[in-house]
Backbone as a ProteinNet text record, in pm:
[ID]
protein_1_A
[PRIMARY]
XXXXXXXXXXXXXXXXXXXXXXXXXXXXXXXXXXXXXXXXXXXXXXXXXXXXXXXXXXXXXXXXXXXXXXXXXXXXXXXXXXXXXXXXXXXXXXXXXXXXXXXXXXXXXXXXXXXXXXXXXXXXXXXXXXXXXXXXXXXXXXXXXXXXXXXXXXXXXXXXXXXXXXXXXXXXXXXXXXXXXXXXXXXXXXXXXXXXXXXXXXXXXXXXXXXXXXXXXXXXXXXXXXXXXXXXXXXXXXXXXXXXXXXXXXX
[TERTIARY]
-4647.7	-4717.6	-4707.7	-4678.8	-4643.7	-4789.4	-4840.3	-4972.8	-4980	-5080.3	-5184.3	-5302.4	-5377.8	-5516.9	-5601.7	-5568.1	-5682	-5633.9	-5533.8	-5484.6	-5565.8	-5578.9	-5623.8	-5742.1	-5792.8	-5953.9	-6022.9	-5933.7	-5967.5	-5944.3	-5850.7	-5824	-5958.7	-5985.4	-6124.7	-6248.7	-6288.9	-6374	-6398.6	-6301	-6273	-6366	-6367.7	-6428.6	-6569.5	-6580.6	-6708	-6844.2	-6828.3	-6973.9	-6953.7	-6836.1	-6880.4	-6942	-7033.8	-7113.7	-7070.9	-7081.7	-7005.9	-6945.5	-6883.8	-6772	-6654.4	-6568.9	-6424.8	-6319.9	-6248	-6132	-6012.3	-5949.3	-5842	-5686.8	-5624	-5498.2	-5425.3	-5420.8	-5362.7	-5205.1	-5159.3	-4984.8	-4950.7	-4808.1	-4749.2	-4680.4	-4739.7	-4708.7	-4596	-4509.5	-4467	-4566.4	-4599.8	-4674.9	-4614.9	-4508.6	-4431.3	-4493.8	-4502.5	-4528.2	-4708.9	-4748.2	-4887.8	-4963.6	-4873.3	-4883.3	-4882.2	-4764.1	-4729.1	-4864.5	-4883.7	-5006.9	-5105.5	-5138.6	-5283.5	-5264.4	-5129.1	-5124.8	-5135.3	-5066.7	-5057.5	-5182.6	-5312.7	-5389	-5494.8	-5489.9	-5576.4	-5588.6	-5430.1	-5415	-5472.1	-5449.8	-5500.5	-5655.1	-5729	-5886.2	-5928.8	-5856.5	-5867.8	-5888.3	-5781	-5738.5	-5893.1	-5915.2	-6051.3	-6059.9	-5939.3	-5937.4	-5980.3	-6106.5	-6166.7	-6067	-6025.9	-5961.4	-6037.6	-5950.6	-6010.1	-5954.1	-6049.9	-6018.4	-5859.2	-5834.1	-5681.9	-5579.5	-5626.2	-5526.4	-5538.3	-5665.7	-5634.1	-5517.1	-5538.6	-5465.6	-5302.5	-5250.6	-5131.6	-5086.7	-5181.9	-5140.5	-5117.2	-5158.6	-5191.4	-5044.3	-5019.1	-4886.6	-4769.1	-4788.5	-4686.9	-4644	-4765.3	-4736.4	-4633.3	-4680.7	-4612.9	-4490.9	-4411.4	-4306.5	-4244.2	-4086	-3998.2	-3889	-3926.4	-3861.4	-3900.9	-4047.8	-4094.3	-4072.1	-4044.5	-3962.8	-4066.4	-4031.1	-4054	-4186.4	-4156.5	-4272.9	-4362.4	-4349.2	-4453.9	-4549.8	-4500.8	-4580.3	-4651.5	-4608.5	-4669.9	-4822.3	-4772.9	-4903	-4999	-4955.1	-5047.7	-5132.4	-5085.3	-5111	-5216.3	-5207.6	-5307.9	-5397.2	-5357.8	-5488.2	-5541	-5520.2	-5629.3	-5712.4	-5676	-5748.9	-5863.8	-5824.1	-5880	-5973.4	-5994.4	-6068.7	-6232.8	-6220.7	-6325.8	-6425.6	-6341.3	-6364.8	-6339.2	-6421.9	-6438.3	-6320.1	-6297.6	-6192.7	-6033.5	-6043.6	-5920.7	-5881	-5964.4	-5946.2	-5923.6	-5969.8	-5927.1	-5781.7	-5719	-5586.2	-5539.3	-5548.7	-5472.4	-5461.7	-5590	-5584	-5459.4	-5452.6	-5396.3	-5242	-5214.4	-5097.2	-5043.5	-5113.9	-5072.1	-5038	-5064.3	-5037.4	-4874	-4828	-4686.7	-4622.4	-4617.6	-4571.5	-4428.1	-4404.9	-4267.6	-4236.2	-4106.3	-4063	-4046.3	-4019.3	-4009.5	-4140.9	-4279.3	-4399.8	-4466.6	-4440.7	-4546.1	-4592.1	-4562.8	-4640.9	-4753.1	-4694.8	-4805.6	-4912.1	-4869.9	-4968.4	-5062.2	-5062.6	-5127.6	-5227.4	-5153.6	-5254.6	-5343.5	-5312.6	-5397.4	-5492.5	-5472.3	-5560.6	-5702.9	-5630.7	-5753.6	-5797	-5758.1	-5841.5	-5937.6	-5906.2	-5997.8	-6108.3	-6084.8	-6198.4	-6272.3	-6252.5	-6300.3	-6424.3	-6372.4	-6453.8	-6539.4	-6507.4	-6622.5	-6746.4	-6707.7	-6755.6	-6857	-6798.6	-6879.8	-7005.9	-6980.7	-7096.2	-7197.7	-7147.1	-7254.4	-7335.6	-7318.6	-7334.5	-7388.8	-7517.7	-7537.4	-7499.6	-7388.7	-7313.8	-7196	-7165.9	-7060	-6940.7	-6822.9	-6735.3	-6584.5	-6547.9	-6458	-6306	-6222.5	-6081.2	-5968.2	-5924.3	-5811.5	-5696.5	-5545.6	-5459.1	-5365.1	-5262.7	-5141.1	-5020.6	-4910	-4796.1	-4762.9	-4829.5	-4827.4	-4937.3	-5061	-5144	-5230.8	-5333.2	-5419.3	-5440.2	-5588.9	-5637.1	-5778.4	-5889.9	-6031	-6049.8	-6124.7	-6146.6	-6064.4	-5967.2	-5853.4	-5743.1	-5673.6	-5551.2	-5416.3	-5318.8	-5198.2	-5103.5	-5108.1	-5019.9	-4926.5	-4785	-4664.5	-4654.8	-4638.2	-4638.7	-4514.5	-4472.1	-4336.3	-4342.8	-4305.3	-4345.9	-4220.5	-4212.6	-4044.1	-4037.5	-3948.1	-3982.4	-3963.7	-4029.1	-4029.2	-3917.7	-3830.4	-3693.8	-3570	-3507.6	-3380.7	-3325.3	-3346.6	-3285.4	-3351.6	-3290.7	-3347.8	-3465.1	-3589.1	-3688.6	-3634.3	-3703.7	-3696.9	-3774.9	-3723.5	-3813.4	-3947.7	-3999.8	-4107.8	-4187.2	-4134.7	-4212.7	-4246.7	-4129.5	-4173.3	-4278.7	-4310.2	-4406.9	-4510.8	-4528.4	-4646.1	-4698.4	-4621.1	-4627.5	-4704.7	-4648.9	-4698.6	-4810.6	-4846.4	-4976.2	-5082.4	-5062.3	-5141.5	-5215.4	-5109	-5174.2	-5224.6	-5175	-5270.4	-5366.5	-5421.1	-5533.7	-5633.4	-5601.4	-5699	-5686.9	-5631.8	-5616.7	-5732.8	-5740.3	-5861.3	-5992	-5969	-6106.2	-6170.6	-6064.7	-6112.2	-6123.5	-6107.9	-6110.3	-5986.6	-5874.2	-5735.2	-5665.7	-5582.8	-5469.2	-5318.8	-5247.6	-5107.6	-5054.8	-4935.1	-4889	-4718.5	-4691.2	-4549.5	-4564.2	-4508.2	-4463.7	-4326.3	-4259.7	-4077.6	-4065	-3936.2	-3875.9	-3756.4	-3683.8	-3553.4	-3479.4	-3364.9	-3385.3	-3461.4	-3474.8	-3533.5	-3693.9	-3749.9	-3866	-3917.2	-4028.1	-4124.2	-4181.4	-4168	-4226.8	-4365.4	-4432.7	-4574.6	-4644	-4670.3	-4754	-4854.4	-4981.4	-5108.6	-5231.8	-5290.3	-5425.9	-5533.5	-5604	-5744	-5808.1	-5965	-6100.5	-6097.5	-6101.6	-6089.1	-6166.5	-6283.1	-6357	-6349.6	-6210	-6185.9	-6114.1	-6129.5	-6062.8	-5906.3	-5822.6	-5708	-5621.7	-5602.2	-5510.6	-5633.2	-5751.4	-5829.1	-5766.7	-5743.2	-5702.2	-5579.3	-5477.3	-5360.5	-5332.7	-5400.6	-5411.3	-5436.5	-5541.3	-5615.8	-5500.9	-5428.3	-5354.6	-5244.7	-5152	-5052.8	-5107.5	-5205.5	-5251.3	-5253	-5289.8	-5324.4	-5169.3	-5073.8	-4928.8	-4863.6	-4901.8	-4823	-4868.7	-4980.8	-5012.3	-4923.3	-4839	-4730.2	-4579.6	-4587.4	-4488.9	-4464.8	-4548	-4545.4	-4429.4	-4374.4	-4267.4	-4248.3	-4366.2	-4388.3	-4434.5	-4395.8	-4381.6	-4544.6	-4614.4	-4761.5	-4751.6	-4648.1	-4619.8	-4587	-4618.3	-4619.4	-4566.1	-4527.9	-4537.6	-4614.6	-4689.7	-4769.7	-4774.1	-4723.3	-4736.7	-4811	-4873.7	-4926.1	-4831.5	-4734.2	-4664.1	-4546.1	-4503.7	-4372.8	-4341.9	-4282.3	-4224	-4105.7	-4085.2	-3934	-3806	-3681.4	-3586.3	-3513.2	-3400.4	-3300.8	-3286.3	-3223.5	-3191.1	-3276.3	-3396.6	-3497.5	-3519.4	-3540.6	-3573.6	-3470.9	-3350.3	-3240.6	-3230.7	-3285.9	-3353.9	-3426.1	-3494.5	-3623.4	-3610.6	-3517	-3469.9	-3385.6	-3297.7	-3224.6	-3258	-3375.9	-3471.6	-3534.1	-3570.7	-3658.6	-3552	-3397.9	-3333.5	-3272.5	-3272.5	-3239.8	-3365.9	-3480.2	-3604.4	-3598.6	-3571.5	-3566.8	-3451.4	-3356.7	-3244.7	-3285.8	-3350.6	-3380	-3505.2	-3565.2	-3707	-3655.7	-3532.5	-3451.9	-3388.6	-3283.4	-3252.2	-3310.6
-2941.7	-3078.3	-3101.8	-3251.9	-3234	-3251.5	-3271.1	-3266.9	-3433.8	-3430.8	-3542.8	-3550.5	-3620.1	-3609.5	-3603.5	-3713.4	-3723.2	-3587.1	-3581.5	-3463.4	-3326	-3283.8	-3202.3	-3217.3	-3350.9	-3347.9	-3318.7	-3374.9	-3356.4	-3193.3	-3145.1	-2970.8	-2911.9	-2961.1	-2887.5	-2906.2	-3038.1	-3079.2	-3014.7	-2985.3	-2930.1	-2794.4	-2732.2	-2618.2	-2607.1	-2705.6	-2685	-2721.2	-2782.3	-2764.7	-2649.7	-2585.7	-2474.6	-2368.2	-2333.1	-2243.2	-2143.5	-2000	-1877.1	-1808.8	-1679.7	-1583.3	-1656.1	-1664.6	-1672.7	-1534.4	-1561.3	-1490.4	-1543.8	-1464.7	-1538.8	-1427.9	-1478.3	-1407.4	-1369.1	-1218.5	-1186.9	-1207.7	-1176.9	-1147.2	-1280	-1267.8	-1410.1	-1429.3	-1480.5	-1521.2	-1663.7	-1682.5	-1809.6	-1907.6	-2031.4	-2138.8	-2138.2	-2157.8	-2194.9	-2053.9	-1953.3	-1822.9	-1806.9	-1858.9	-1868.8	-1994.9	-2068.9	-2180.7	-2139	-2069.3	-2030.1	-1878	-1807.2	-1725.7	-1821.3	-1894.6	-1985	-2028.2	-2095.2	-2142.2	-2055.9	-1901.8	-1812	-1738.6	-1717.4	-1658.7	-1758.5	-1881.8	-1962.1	-1980	-1974.2	-1977.1	-1826.4	-1704.7	-1549.3	-1589.7	-1642.8	-1674.4	-1778.9	-1890.5	-1962.2	-1883.7	-1778.1	-1722.2	-1631.8	-1537.3	-1480.9	-1340.2	-1261.1	-1186.5	-1065.1	-966.2	-860	-765.6	-666.3	-537.4	-440.2	-360.1	-229.5	-123.8	8.6	92.1	136.3	129.3	159	54	-43.7	-175.6	-106.8	-93.5	-66.8	83.7	197.7	287.7	222	161.2	97	5.7	-68.7	-114.8	-36.2	56.8	192.8	248	243.5	330.6	234.3	91.4	11	37.6	-2.5	-7.9	93.3	224	364.9	378.5	289.3	334.2	197.7	254.7	197.4	70.5	126.5	75.2	-63.2	-87.6	-216.8	-363.1	-429	-565.1	-626.4	-739.8	-799.9	-887.6	-933.9	-1026.2	-943.4	-853.5	-760.9	-692.6	-677.6	-612	-726.9	-854.8	-991.6	-993.6	-970.6	-982.5	-916.9	-747.5	-652.3	-696.1	-693.5	-714.9	-836.6	-958.3	-1072.1	-1027.4	-974	-923.1	-833.5	-710.8	-670.1	-762.7	-878.2	-928.5	-1000.9	-1045.6	-1181.5	-1076.4	-924.8	-848.6	-870.4	-899.3	-851.3	-741.1	-608.3	-465.7	-410.6	-342.3	-232.2	-179.9	-89.7	19.4	-76.8	-191.5	-265.1	-303.1	-360.6	-358.5	-243.1	-134.8	6.9	22.6	1.5	8.4	-82.9	-199.6	-279.9	-252.7	-209.7	-155.1	-44.5	65	185.9	98.8	-4.5	-33.6	-81.3	-177.2	-255.3	-167.2	-31.5	32.7	69.2	72.4	101.8	-13	-137.4	-215.3	-201	-256.2	-279.9	-384.1	-391.1	-510.3	-640.5	-658.1	-755.5	-820	-756.7	-827.7	-792	-772.5	-756.9	-852	-1007.8	-1090.5	-1112	-1090.4	-1132.6	-984	-899.3	-772.1	-831.6	-851.9	-945.2	-1050.2	-1131.8	-1225.7	-1191.2	-1077.3	-1010.8	-940.3	-863.1	-829.3	-891	-998.8	-1121.4	-1158.3	-1213.2	-1274	-1173.8	-1038.3	-927.7	-931.7	-950.5	-927.3	-1014.5	-1102.1	-1236	-1228	-1247.1	-1216.3	-1094.2	-1036.4	-910.2	-947.3	-1006.5	-988.8	-1106.3	-1227.5	-1306.5	-1306	-1188.2	-1092.5	-1021.8	-969.7	-870.2	-936.5	-1089	-1162.1	-1274.1	-1307.3	-1440.3	-1541.9	-1518.2	-1605.7	-1653.5	-1782.2	-1834.4	-1792.8	-1769.3	-1699.9	-1830.2	-1805.5	-1960.2	-1854.3	-1895	-1860.1	-1946	-1902	-1979.9	-1911	-1990.7	-1915.9	-1994	-1985.6	-2039.5	-1955.4	-1993.7	-1952.2	-1850.9	-1867.4	-1773.7	-1672.9	-1686.4	-1553.7	-1600.1	-1467.4	-1463.8	-1319.6	-1281.4	-1170.2	-1215.8	-1164.7	-1145.1	-1304.8	-1384.1	-1513.2	-1608.3	-1536.1	-1655.2	-1680.1	-1807.5	-1815.2	-1793.9	-1769.1	-1781.1	-1913.2	-1961.5	-2076.1	-2038	-2137.1	-2131	-2257.6	-2259.5	-2352.6	-2375.3	-2525.7	-2507.1	-2609.5	-2584.3	-2655.4	-2666.9	-2808.1	-2837.9	-2891.2	-2821.1	-2884.2	-3020.5	-3070.8	-3209.1	-3281.9	-3215.9	-3252.4	-3174.8	-3232.3	-3154.4	-3080.7	-2993.7	-2871.7	-2715.8	-2614.3	-2500.9	-2462.4	-2415	-2369.1	-2289.5	-2273.2	-2178.8	-2078.5	-1984.3	-1872.2	-1847	-1932.9	-1931.9	-2002.1	-2119.4	-2151.4	-2121	-1989.7	-1888.1	-1811.9	-1785.9	-1691.6	-1757.6	-1888.2	-1985	-1972.4	-1998.9	-2001.6	-1852.2	-1759.5	-1657.9	-1585.2	-1643.8	-1617.4	-1666.6	-1838.2	-1923.3	-1854.4	-1871.1	-1849.1	-1661.5	-1642	-1462.9	-1477.1	-1585.6	-1538.4	-1651.7	-1766.8	-1860.4	-1853.9	-1782.6	-1728.2	-1673.9	-1581.7	-1465.9	-1549.8	-1625	-1712.8	-1784.7	-1811.7	-1928.1	-1820.9	-1661.3	-1582.6	-1567.7	-1638.8	-1641.7	-1503.8	-1462.9	-1352.7	-1399.9	-1351.3	-1405.1	-1299.6	-1322.9	-1210.9	-1251.7	-1330.4	-1356.4	-1470.1	-1460.4	-1592.4	-1559.5	-1618.8	-1609.3	-1742.6	-1746.5	-1851.7	-1878.1	-1979.8	-2042.7	-2152.9	-2208.9	-2214.7	-2341.7	-2443.8	-2601.7	-2557.2	-2465.1	-2455.6	-2316.2	-2322.3	-2196.1	-2204.7	-2054.2	-2025.4	-1961.8	-2003.7	-1900.5	-1899.9	-1780.1	-1719.2	-1666.4	-1727.9	-1671.2	-1692.1	-1606.1	-1620.7	-1710.6	-1774.7	-1858.9	-1868.3	-1867.9	-1884.3	-2027.9	-1980.8	-2069	-2235.4	-2222.8	-2357.1	-2368.4	-2306.2	-2357.7	-2468.1	-2547	-2673.1	-2652.1	-2609.4	-2612	-2681.3	-2793.8	-2897.9	-2886.8	-2868.8	-2873.1	-2768.4	-2657.1	-2530.7	-2556.8	-2575.7	-2615.9	-2718.2	-2809.1	-2936.6	-2888.1	-2796.4	-2731.2	-2612.8	-2530.4	-2466.3	-2484.7	-2622.9	-2712.7	-2766.8	-2836.8	-2878.1	-2816.4	-2684.8	-2571.7	-2532.3	-2513.9	-2499.4	-2623.8	-2758.4	-2855.2	-2882	-2794.7	-2833.8	-2807.8	-2693.2	-2640.6	-2718.5	-2858.5	-2887.3	-3017.7	-3000.7	-3108.5	-3087.5	-2972.3	-2917.8	-2914.9	-2912.2	-2887.3	-3036.7	-3076	-3192.7	-3159.7	-3302.8	-3273.6	-3316.3	-3292.3	-3364.4	-3200.7	-3141.4	-2998.5	-3002.5	-2937.1	-2888.7	-2811.9	-2779.2	-2694.7	-2654	-2542.3	-2511.3	-2395.4	-2392.1	-2294.6	-2258.3	-2297.7	-2276	-2162.1	-2156.4	-2062.3	-2102.9	-1976.8	-2002.4	-2075.2	-2202.5	-2256.3	-2166.5	-2211.1	-2125.2	-2185.8	-2140.3	-2225.6	-2294.4	-2375.8	-2506.4	-2608.2	-2546.2	-2682.8	-2674.7	-2574.6	-2612.2	-2694.6	-2678.9	-2753.2	-2889.3	-2941.5	-3064.8	-3151.8	-3058.4	-3092.6	-3135.5	-3072.7	-3081	-3208.2	-3224	-3331.2	-3457.6	-3508.6	-3573.6	-3627.9	-3524.9	-3538.9	-3616.6	-3542.2	-3600.2	-3736.1	-3779.5	-3948.4	-3989.6	-3970.1	-4034.3	-4065.1	-3955.5	-3955.4	-4065.2	-4065.8	-4143.1	-4274.2	-4341.8	-4465.7	-4501.7	-4427.1	-4441.8	-4467.9	-4433	-4435.9	-4547.8	-4610.9	-4703.3	-4852.4
1663.2	1645.4	1496.4	1450.7	1354.8	1294.6	1134.8	1078.2	1091.4	1184.6	1182.8	1158.8	1076.3	1050.3	1199.8	1287.7	1405.4	1520.1	1498.2	1595.2	1567.7	1452.8	1382	1405.7	1358.2	1376	1555.2	1635.1	1789	1810.8	1767.4	1802.6	1740.3	1594.1	1592	1669.8	1720.4	1746	1871.3	1935	2076.3	2093.3	1989.2	1979.5	1892.3	1813.4	1714.8	1806.4	1881.8	1976.1	2099.4	2094.2	2230.2	2229.4	2309.5	2284	2370.9	2324.8	2426.6	2373	2435.1	2381.8	2387.2	2294.5	2331	2365.4	2451.3	2482.8	2438.3	2372.3	2336.4	2376.4	2431.5	2495.5	2370.7	2293.6	2234.9	2205.2	2319	2342.4	2311	2284.7	2305.2	2451.3	2491.1	2641.5	2639.8	2676.4	2690.5	2802.8	2750.6	2792.6	2951.9	2996.1	3153.1	3199.6	3166.4	3242.1	3244.6	3154.8	3180.7	3279.7	3294.4	3399.6	3523.4	3542.6	3666.6	3702.6	3625.2	3623.2	3685.1	3641.9	3671.9	3815.4	3810.3	3954.6	4033.1	4031.9	4171.6	4173.1	4071.6	4057	4110.4	4102.7	4185.1	4348.5	4380.4	4501.1	4588.9	4535.9	4568.4	4564.4	4466.2	4513.4	4602.8	4645.9	4746.7	4896.1	4876.4	4989.5	5033.7	4898.3	4923.1	4994	4984.2	5082.9	5006.3	5025.2	4975.8	4983.8	4872.7	4853.8	4913	4984.3	5027.8	4967.5	5003.5	4929.8	4984.4	5070.4	5109.7	5024.7	5046.7	4978.2	4834.8	4779.3	4610.6	4600	4694.9	4647.5	4678.7	4780.2	4768	4700.9	4592.9	4480.5	4392.1	4363.2	4231.1	4258.6	4393.1	4405.4	4417.6	4413.2	4403.4	4249.2	4157.3	4014.3	3998.1	4026.6	3983.3	4018.8	4159.1	4214.7	4140.5	4067.6	3993.3	4089.9	4216	4285.1	4382.6	4309.1	4355.2	4278.3	4388.4	4347.3	4228.1	4163.9	4088.7	4143.5	4260.4	4314.8	4383.8	4413.5	4476.8	4337.3	4247	4127.7	4071.2	4043.5	4036.5	4112.9	4276	4355.4	4343.1	4321	4319.8	4173.8	4082.6	3922.7	3963.7	4022.3	4041.8	4129.4	4245.2	4313.6	4271.7	4175	4117.9	4014.6	3940.8	3889.9	3919.5	4072.2	4093.9	4220.6	4213.8	4282	4215.8	4096.9	4040.5	4019.4	4028.9	4038.3	3928.7	3871.2	3751.2	3775.6	3888.7	3891	3880.6	3932.6	3925	3747	3718.7	3522.6	3477.2	3523.6	3421.8	3500.3	3590.1	3654.2	3569.2	3546.8	3484.1	3337.3	3270.1	3130.9	3107.1	3220	3211.8	3214.7	3284.9	3337.6	3234.5	3138.8	3010	2917	2936.9	2803.7	2818.3	2931.6	2953.8	3063.9	3069.1	3192.2	3182.3	3336.8	3360.2	3264.9	3182.2	3113.8	3228.7	3326.8	3410.8	3457.6	3401.7	3476.1	3312.9	3232.2	3110.2	3094.2	3079.5	3027.5	3108.7	3255.2	3362.3	3370.8	3347.9	3362	3239.2	3110	3019.5	3035.1	3115.9	3201	3265.6	3353.5	3480.7	3409.9	3301	3247.2	3171	3110.1	3053.1	3135.7	3295.2	3395.2	3418.7	3456.8	3478.7	3424.4	3242.1	3172.5	3183.9	3206.3	3172	3284.8	3414.6	3533.9	3553.3	3479.5	3491.5	3367.8	3263.6	3158.9	3195	3275.6	3327.5	3438.9	3489.1	3571.8	3501.7	3408.5	3297.1	3209.3	3159.1	3073.5	3110.8	3066.9	3082.4	2992.4	2885.6	2815.6	2841.3	2819.6	2865.1	2813.1	2927.6	2885.5	2888.2	2717.5	2707.7	2694.6	2778.5	2766.3	2689.3	2589.8	2510.2	2507.7	2556	2539.1	2488.4	2394.6	2363	2356.6	2320.3	2346.1	2240.5	2104.7	2003.8	2013.7	2095.6	2098.6	1985.4	1958.3	1854.6	1877.7	1789.6	1768.7	1747.2	1806.2	1804	1875.8	1752.8	1787.3	1676.7	1673.4	1557.7	1636.4	1630.9	1697.3	1608.8	1644.3	1553	1558.2	1423.9	1438.9	1342.5	1391.2	1291.1	1207.3	1067.2	979.4	919.1	944.9	863.6	743.1	623.3	499.8	433.6	379.3	336.1	171.7	136.2	-6.2	-55.5	-144.5	-177.6	-198.2	-253.4	-280	-234.5	-189.9	-122.8	-157.9	-220.3	-333.5	-277.2	-291.8	-306.4	-359.1	-342.4	-432.4	-562.5	-655.9	-785.7	-749	-824.4	-800.9	-870.9	-934	-1007.9	-861.9	-795.6	-719.1	-586.8	-536.2	-450.3	-485.2	-628.6	-638	-652.4	-675.5	-681.5	-526.4	-432.1	-326.3	-247.5	-311.6	-261.9	-290.2	-435.6	-496.8	-417.4	-441	-387.3	-240.5	-162.5	-4.2	9.7	-56.3	-36.3	-117.6	-208	-269.4	-174.2	-124.4	-56.9	75.2	151.6	306.9	346	273	288.7	286.2	168.2	156	258.3	347.5	478.6	608.3	557.5	691.2	756.6	686.6	742.7	738.1	814.9	799.8	815.4	690	673.9	750.9	829.8	910.1	879.1	808.5	794.4	705.2	550.6	480.9	454.2	457.3	415.8	382.3	308.4	260.4	273.2	325	346.9	236	192	88.9	57.3	150.4	102.8	202.6	262.4	355.4	340.8	398.3	413.6	529.5	579.8	705.6	708	787.5	756.9	911.1	931.1	1054	1018.5	1084.4	1039.5	1130	1110.9	1220.7	1135.8	1233.2	1176.2	1293.6	1244.1	1320.8	1414.3	1525.7	1611.8	1582.9	1509.4	1443.6	1320	1251.5	1086.1	1107.7	987.8	951.2	896.8	1013.3	990.4	842.7	885.3	833.2	679.7	646.9	546	443.2	517.8	466	421.4	498.8	433.8	347.6	365.8	242.3	103.8	117.4	-0.2	-67.1	14.3	-61.2	-99.9	-26.1	-67.3	-205.4	-206.5	-340.1	-416.3	-443.7	-532	-599.5	-503.1	-515.6	-607.4	-573.2	-620.5	-751.7	-804.9	-929.9	-1049	-1003.7	-1064.6	-1053.7	-1013.9	-1027.9	-860	-784.5	-663.8	-597.5	-534.9	-485.4	-370.5	-281.9	-165.1	-91.2	24.9	75.5	147.8	134.3	193.2	336.7	419	550.8	595.4	709.9	736.7	898.7	961.8	1084.4	1123.8	1223	1299.3	1418.7	1474.5	1631.7	1663.3	1789.9	1822.6	1953.6	2001	2141.6	2103.3	1994.2	1965.1	1822.8	1782.8	1627.3	1643.5	1546.5	1557	1508.4	1575.5	1536.8	1435.6	1407.4	1310	1344.8	1458.1	1484.4	1483.2	1519.3	1497.6	1382.2	1296.6	1122.2	1104.5	1133	1075.2	1126.8	1217.1	1271.4	1181.8	1171.2	1072.9	937.7	906	738.4	769.5	866.1	849.9	880.1	960.8	979.7	844.1	756.7	622.4	498.5	530.3	448.5	481.6	596.5	640.3	580.6	630.9	574.3	439	353.2	202.4	163.2	197.9	170.7	197.2	321.1	355.4	229.6	215.1	114.7	-38.7	-48.6	-215.3	-199.2	-84.8	-94	-109.3
[MASK]
+++++++++++++++++++++++++++++++++++++++++++++++++++++++++++++++++++++++++++++++++++++++++++++++++++++++++++++++++++++++++++++++++++++++++++++++++++++++++++++++++++++++++++++++++++++++++++++++++++++++++++++++++++++++++++++++++++++++++++++++++++++++++++

């Protein structure tokens, strides 16, 4: 999403009043896969068939058998997750340690679902599930940020050093964790973790402001997403759009 104050405000407010324990999917699972999983899981829960001991043993054997089809493994993983049984959760934990490549994302989703339902039964605290394409860690969400140079020319060495220094200094003060900070000629890519209740826009605005005290070289408008990291083609389109907008402004 593009940086817009009202969007960030709504995003922050959606978590500010929530009371309970947050569960954040840590792995990067494509949103399309997540939606498919939820729809599939919901149908299994509606069917509501209890898992017998013999079925459990068959499910475990299916997961261990490399000849088991992808569709069958999806069914097994979701069945274990929706059984709400501790033994099923343990089986999913073990499987996720070395999952088959074709159902890795599905296994992550199944483990998360199983954990949430078990904790709901064992605790009076409300369980809140949060999933994004980029995942997270603990009670922090992962975001990708694209920041552009104010002028359409490469960053100078001192400007790169300022960005590295200021972000490394201010991010931890807001309990944020930088996972990647890299430079293109006219842009900066940032991948970082931020507490769900933190004011993302205020944090980024503040650090960019600190950087710009050394020459106003980073644009105040930035692009933020928690769906996926932008690829080179998408970044090139954003740069081209900025160049066109700057040209119109200068005319």
